[in-house]
Structures are given as C-alpha cells and as structure tokens.
C-alpha positions, 0 to 999 in steps of 0.5 A: 375496213368497212366490215371491221368498222361496222363490227367494232361499232356494233361491239362498242354500242353493246358495251355502252348500252351495258354501262361499260367503256370501249377502250382500245381497238387492235385490229378487229378486237377491242378492250372494254372497261367496266367498273370505272364508276361502279362497284365490282359486282355491278361491273361484272354484271355489266360485262356479262350483259355486254357479251349478251348484247354483242351477240344481238348486235352482231346478229343484226350486223350479219343480217344486214351484211348477209348478201356481202358475207360468205360466212357470218361474222363470229366473235370470241369474248374473254371476261376477267376482273381484277385491280388494274392501273388506269390512266393516260399512256403514250407520248405528247399528242398520242396519249390514250386512256387505258388500263394496264395489269394482270386482269387485262392480260388474262382477259386477252388470254381468255378471249384467245381460248374461245377458239380452242374451246369452241365457244363465244365467251370464256369467263373467269370463275371470279367474274361469275362469283362476283356477278352473283351467278349460281355455281351451276350456271355455266360449264366449268373448266380448269385451264392453264394461262400463259404467264401464270403458275397456277391453273385457273377455273373458267366458265365457257359460254357456248352462246352469249345470248344466254347470259342476258337470261342468267343476269336478268334472272339473278336480278329478280332473285336479288330484288 
C-alpha cells in the first residue's frame, strides 16, 4: 500500500501541476480530468503535459525507492477527449464527483493497450490534432476499440518524457 500510495501521489501531483484534476482511484490506476475550466485545446495540451510530468515524478519515485524495488515502477497512460457528463454520483454519504461517457471508456481502453503496444502512452489522434501537434509528431496506428464499430487512429508514445518537448515547441510556434 505504501508504494501504491506514493505512486498515486506522484501521478496526482503531475496532473495538478499540468492543470488537471485527479478524479477516481481504482487499484493502482487513476482517472484524471482536464478541461473542466478550460477549452478543448488547452485541456488536450494539459493532458499531454501531465503525461510528461508523470514520467518525471515516477523517475524520482523510482530513484527514492530503488533499494526497495526489484524492478522500477512502470506506467501506462491512455489519453482521449470528448464530451462527457460530469457531476456527483453515488449514494448519500458516498457521493463523488466524476465523469461518465464514451471518452472515459475509450481512455481506459487506450491505457490497456500500452501493454500490448509496448509504450508508455496511447493518445487518440483527436487529442493530438486538438492539441495542435503536427501530423508527424508521433507514430500512428489504427486499432480496434472494444465497444466501437469503427477502428480508431491513435498515436503511440514510447517515452512520455518526449511530450514536454512536443507541447513546449508547439507553444513557441503558436506564439
């Protein structure tokens, strides 16, 4: 529990630093929300920045725990955007604020794909486009998403550390 809590703390801190909101914690995973107070482009850029920061924070955590771990902690991130329903859900004293909708489900499916695609993040092409990243910024792949009839174009990110450069460079170009 100590290591899982430290990991979730590192991930949550990265999400907060990027402007997002840590939301649901399920086991050693977390749902983070972006765009609650920003537009779509900024929300996508925040999510990509958060992914880069997660790598930095997990690197620091791995260094801190190096004597206690047999292997370094690894992670997988799925990033997708779209309209969702947000609000409180639950019963009586057990209400929590969260998001429901296809975008949440797809993000979870993309996160699962990081294992089979051997990468740290899978980003929907919609997020890449909305964030303003060039078409050749990340490798493209077409994947089947459980629960969807049509395949989806995604971008794989071997090392999420590279996203800080991509999002940072795009800011300079947009300025």
